[in-house]
C-alpha positions as CSV (number, residue, x, y, z in Angstrom):
1,X,37.4,-29.7,-6.4
2,X,35.2,-27.0,-5.4
3,X,35.1,-25.6,-9.1
4,X,34.3,-29.4,-10.4
5,X,31.1,-29.6,-7.8
6,X,30.3,-26.2,-9.3
7,X,30.0,-27.0,-12.9
8,X,28.4,-30.3,-12.0
9,X,25.6,-28.4,-10.5
10,X,25.7,-26.1,-12.9
11,X,25.5,-28.6,-15.8
12,X,22.6,-30.1,-13.2
13,X,20.4,-27.2,-13.6
14,X,21.1,-26.2,-17.0
15,X,20.0,-29.7,-18.1
16,X,16.7,-29.3,-15.8
17,X,16.1,-25.5,-17.3
18,X,15.8,-27.8,-21.0
19,X,13.8,-30.3,-20.0
20,X,11.3,-27.8,-18.6
21,X,12.1,-25.3,-21.7
22,X,11.3,-28.8,-23.7
23,X,8.0,-29.1,-21.4
24,X,6.6,-25.6,-22.1
25,X,7.2,-25.9,-25.7
26,X,5.1,-29.3,-25.7
27,X,2.1,-28.0,-23.7
28,X,2.4,-24.8,-25.9
29,X,1.9,-26.7,-28.9
30,X,-0.4,-29.2,-27.4
31,X,-3.1,-26.3,-26.0
32,X,-2.5,-23.9,-29.6
33,X,-3.3,-27.6,-31.4
34,X,-6.5,-27.5,-28.9
35,X,-7.0,-23.9,-29.7
36,X,-7.6,-24.6,-33.4
37,X,-9.7,-27.7,-32.8
38,X,-11.9,-25.7,-30.8
39,X,-12.2,-22.7,-33.0
40,X,-12.7,-25.5,-35.8
41,X,-15.8,-26.9,-33.6
42,X,-17.2,-23.2,-33.1
43,X,-17.4,-22.6,-36.6
44,X,-18.7,-25.6,-37.3
45,X,-21.7,-24.9,-34.3
46,X,-22.4,-21.2,-36.0
47,X,-23.0,-22.5,-39.5
48,X,-25.2,-25.2,-37.8
49,X,-26.9,-22.7,-35.6
50,X,-27.2,-20.4,-38.7
51,X,-28.7,-23.0,-41.0
52,X,-31.4,-24.2,-38.4
53,X,-32.3,-20.6,-37.8
54,X,-33.0,-20.1,-41.5
55,X,-35.0,-23.3,-41.6
56,X,-37.2,-22.4,-38.4
57,X,-37.7,-18.7,-39.4
58,X,-38.9,-19.7,-42.8
59,X,-41.3,-22.6,-42.1
60,X,-42.5,-20.8,-38.6
61,X,-43.1,-17.5,-39.9
62,X,-40.5,-16.0,-37.4
63,X,-38.2,-13.3,-37.5
64,X,-35.1,-12.1,-36.3
65,X,-36.2,-10.6,-33.2
66,X,-38.3,-13.0,-32.5
67,X,-34.8,-15.3,-31.7
68,X,-33.2,-12.3,-29.9
69,X,-36.0,-12.4,-27.4
70,X,-35.8,-16.1,-27.0
71,X,-31.8,-15.7,-26.1
72,X,-32.4,-13.3,-24.1
73,X,-35.0,-15.2,-22.0
74,X,-32.8,-18.0,-21.9
75,X,-30.0,-16.0,-20.8
76,X,-31.8,-14.7,-17.7
77,X,-32.9,-17.9,-16.5
78,X,-29.6,-18.4,-14.0
79,X,-30.2,-14.6,-12.8
80,X,-27.4,-13.2,-14.7
81,X,-27.4,-11.4,-18.4
82,X,-23.9,-13.1,-19.1
83,X,-24.7,-14.6,-22.6
84,X,-24.2,-17.8,-21.3
85,X,-26.3,-20.4,-20.6
86,X,-26.1,-21.9,-16.7
87,X,-25.6,-26.0,-16.8
88,X,-27.7,-26.1,-13.7
89,X,-30.3,-23.7,-12.0
90,X,-31.5,-23.4,-8.5
91,X,-34.4,-22.3,-6.9
92,X,-34.7,-19.7,-3.8
93,X,-36.2,-21.2,-1.3
94,X,-37.4,-17.9,0.4
95,X,-38.2,-15.7,-2.9
96,X,-38.9,-18.3,-5.7
97,X,-36.3,-16.7,-8.2
98,X,-34.1,-19.1,-10.3
99,X,-30.4,-18.5,-10.3
100,X,-27.0,-20.1,-11.1
101,X,-25.7,-23.1,-9.0
102,X,-22.6,-21.8,-8.5
103,X,-24.3,-18.9,-6.1
104,X,-24.4,-19.8,-2.5
105,X,-26.8,-17.4,-1.8
106,X,-29.6,-15.8,-3.8
107,X,-28.1,-12.8,-5.4
108,X,-32.0,-11.7,-5.3
109,X,-32.6,-11.7,-1.3
110,X,-29.7,-13.1,0.6
111,X,-30.6,-16.0,1.2
112,X,-28.4,-19.2,1.6
113,X,-29.3,-21.7,-0.9
114,X,-28.1,-25.3,-1.4
115,X,-26.8,-27.6,-4.0
116,X,-29.9,-29.9,-3.0
117,X,-32.2,-27.3,-4.9
118,X,-31.2,-27.7,-8.1
119,X,-34.0,-27.8,-10.6
120,X,-32.8,-29.0,-13.5
């Protein structure tokens, strides 16, 4: 009798493991599909960015260094040169420097900064 109960318990655990494996496979497929979609989006955005830059450069007489300088300026608006643009910026009430909303203290002077100080 104990062996029968043991077998039932093992079959239940095997069925649960199979179900979890099936769910994991489905999630992996969905993630792979999403990654492919995002890669395609990045490629399209890269193409659009390149086309826009070439148009602006030729029409306005700009150089590639002008673009790089502007990118660096925008990147530093959140106080960190990390190749990312901050979605919301804060202004330190003490030193006036601009910083990312992810910081709760000013990275320059240490003053506590609150989300109500959002600039943009």
